[in-house]
N, C-alpha and C positions, 0 to 999 in steps of 0.2 A: 327617500321614502321613510316615513315615520311609522314604526310598528312597535309593538310591545311583546316581550318574550318572557315566558315563565316556564320554569322546570318543574315537573311533577315531583313533589317531595317523596312520594311513595314508590317511584320507579327506581330501578337499579337492582343490583344483586340481592337475591333472597339470602337469608341467614346461612343456609346450607352452602351456597356458592361462596359467600364471603369466607366462611370457615375453611373451605377447600383451597381457595386462592391464598389466603394467609399462610396455611400450612405448607403449600408449595413454595412460597417465597422464603419462609423460614428455613426449610430444608435446602433450598438452593443457595442460601447464604453459607451453608456448611459444605456444599459439594458443587462441582462444576456442571454435573448432569443429573437430572432426575427424570425417571420414566413415569408417564401417566397413562393408565390403561383407558384409552379413549380420550376425547377432548374434554379437558377439565371444565370447560364452559363453551356453549354453542355461540361463540362470538369471535369472528375471525380476527378482528382488531386486537382484542384482548389476548388471544392465543399468540399472535405475533409478538406482542410485548413480552409474554412469558417465555416464548421460544428464545428470545434474545438473552434471557437470563439463564437459559440452559434446560428448559423443560422440553422433553421429547415425548411426543404422543405415539403410542404403539397400540396395536390391536392384539387380540387374544392369541393369534397364531405366532406373532412375534414374541409375545410373553412366554410362550411354550418353549422357545429356544434360549431364553435367558437362564442363567445360573448365578446363584450367589449375588443377586442384585437387589435394588430397592425400587418398589413400584407403588405409585400413589393410586388409591381407589377413589374415584371422584364421588361427588355428592349423590349421583344417581344410584349408587349401590351395584352389587354384583350377585350372581347366583352362587350357591355353595360350591359348584364345580370350580369356580375361579380360585377360591380359597384352598381347595384341594390341590390344584395345580401349583399354587405358590408354595405350599408345604413340600410338595414333591421336588420342586426345583430349588429349594432353600432360598426362596425369595422373601425379603422383608417387606411387609405391606404397611403403608401409611394409609390407614383406613379413614377416609373422610366422608363416608356415607352419611347423608343427612339424618339426624335423629328422627325426623318425621318419617322418612323412608324406612329406617330401621324398625320403627314401631309397626309400620304397615307390613313389612316382611314377616315380623313375628306373628302378627294377627293371622296372616294367610297360612303360615306354617302350622298354626294351632287350630285352624278351622277344618273340620271334616266335611266330606262330600264335595258336591259340584261347586266350583268357584268360577265366577264371571268377573273379568277385569275390564273395566272401561278405560281404554288407553290406546296408544299408537303401537301397532304391531312393529316389532323390531327396535322400539325405543329402549335405551339402556336401562332405565328404571323398570320398564315392563318386563324386560328379559330377566332381571333380578327377581321380580315378583313371581314370574312363571316358574323360575327355578325353585323357589320356596314351596310351590304348590305340588311339586313332584308328580306332574302329569295329570293333575286334576283340574287344571284351569283352561278356560277358553277366553280369548281376548276379543273384545267387541270395540270397533272404532266408531260406530255410529248405529242409529236405529235400524238401518237397512241390513245389518248383520245379525239380528237377534235369532235368525233361524239356526245359528250355531248352538243355541241353548237347548238343553233337554228339559222341556217344560213338565215332564212326568216325574222329575226328581226335585228335591229341595234345592233352592238356589241361594247362594251367598254372593252378593255383588259388592265389589270394591272399585275404587277409582284410582287411576294414576294421580299422584299428588298435585300435578300442575294442570289438570283439566278444568274446563269451564264448569263451575258448580251448577249453573242453571241447566246446562246440557245434560249433566249427570242426573239431575232430578227428573228431567223429562224422560230420559231413558228408563229410569227406575219405575216411573209411573206407567210407561208403555208395557214394560215387562209384567208389572202387577196386573194390568188390565187383561192380559192374556192367560193368567193363571186362574184355574178353578178354585184352588185352595190358596188364598193369598197369605195364609199363615206360614206357607212353605217358603216365602221370600224373606230373606234377611238383608237389609241394606246397611252397609258399613260406610258411613260418611268419612272418607279418607282423603278428600281434597284438602290440601294444606290450608290452614286457617289464614296464614299470611297471604297466600295466593287468592283465596276466596274473597278476602277483604279488598284486595287490590282491584278486583273486577268492578265492584260497586263504586269505588273511588275513581277509577279510570273513566267510567261512564260520565260521572259528574265533571271530571276534568275535560273530557272531550266536548261536552256540551257547553262548557263555559269559555271556549276559545273558538275563533274563526277558522284557524288552521292548526292541524296537529302534525308534528314531525315525529314519527315513530322510529326509534333507532333500535335495530336488532340484527343479529346474525341470521343468515338465511336458513341455517340448520336448526334454529331454535323452535321447538314445538310450541312452547309457551308463547314465544314471540308471534307466531302465526295466529294463535288464539286471541291474544290481546290486540293485535293489529286489526283483526276482523271485528272485534268488539268496538274499538274506536271508530272504525270505518262505518259501522252500522249506526252510530250515533252522531257522526260528523263526516259527511261525504268528502270534505276537504282534508282527508287524512292521507299522508304520504309516508310510505315505508322506505327507509334508507339503511344502508350498511356502512356507508362512508360519506364524508362531507362532499365529495366530488359529485354525488348524486343529487344534491340540492339544486333546484331550478328556481331562479328568481321569478319566473312566470307564475309560480304558485301563490304569490303574495300580492296583496293590495294595500293601498294607503290606509293606515289606521288599524290594520289587522292585529288581533290579539293571538299570538302564536304560542302554542303549547308544545313543549318538548318532553317526550316520555319514552319509555322503553320496556323491555322484557325483564324477567328475573335474571337473565343472563347478560344484561347490559350494564357495564360498570358506570358509576357516577361520573367518573372523569370523562367518559365519552359523551354523556349528556351535556356536561359542562362545555366541552369543546364545541359541540353542536350549537349551543346557545351563543357562545362567544363568536363563532363563525357567522351566525345570523346577525349578531349585533354589528359586526364590522362590515359584512357584505351589504346589509340593508340599511346601514348607517342609522341605526336606532340607538336610543339610550335605554339602558336596562338598570333597574334598581329593584332587586327582588330579595325578599327575606330568605328565599331558598338558597341563595348563594352563601349566606352566613352558615347554613347547615352544611353545604357541600364543601366549603373551605375550612371546616372544623376538623375534628380529630379523625374523621373518616373520609378525607378528601379524595382518596383514590377509589372509593367504592360508593 
């Protein structure tokens, strides 16, 4: 079968995750074990790689029993209570909170009154944002939950950094339509610019290929959003977590196959997927994106 494979040059770790993974690897080169408060990235394959190097994922309860240890704070960020716990237990923190998330936390902490956060309930980033609001925030996952909002009071609305920008705009418009005094609504556009740009580029990528193989961990919130985006523009979109899930029946002679992924998908995994397709489907690939991937940032 002759097919053509192309890797989306914009897929792969976002800058915040790259920074966190590099920091973990640098610290693991100096010690045999490093604790991470929560999964450093929502990608099972990458986590297994880091676990082999000595990364140990712990939860908050486990951290509360640690003393005189070192713990990495991942890109998602944490609420103030986590930092207080670390100080109490003499824990050294390697703070890898994404600068974009840090800026959002600061905005929320400085904003008075009712705060609405468009995000996933229980998501690590959202938990950190809620903590900064000190009891003044409500979290809205979709338009069906806007009854949580008190429309008699001024509203400041923020978004989790990895949410769909179009969905955020639609939610803001709906909230505005239900307010008598629209001047009481302040919209803070806090979707990460890198993520927002990825949406538009991914739509074009999905439409320019016959088949899309979307590589992502099942726990990735961003992965679910981007997969659905691809699927809506290309029905022949398939989500996989590992190469074993690829089915030859998905492909036809002459297909242009696009390989892409979430902000939590490492470049090396996308490369492995493309090479697997090349070998399995016996195609020849010559892509300019390989020159990018095999450059200085080959692992990401």
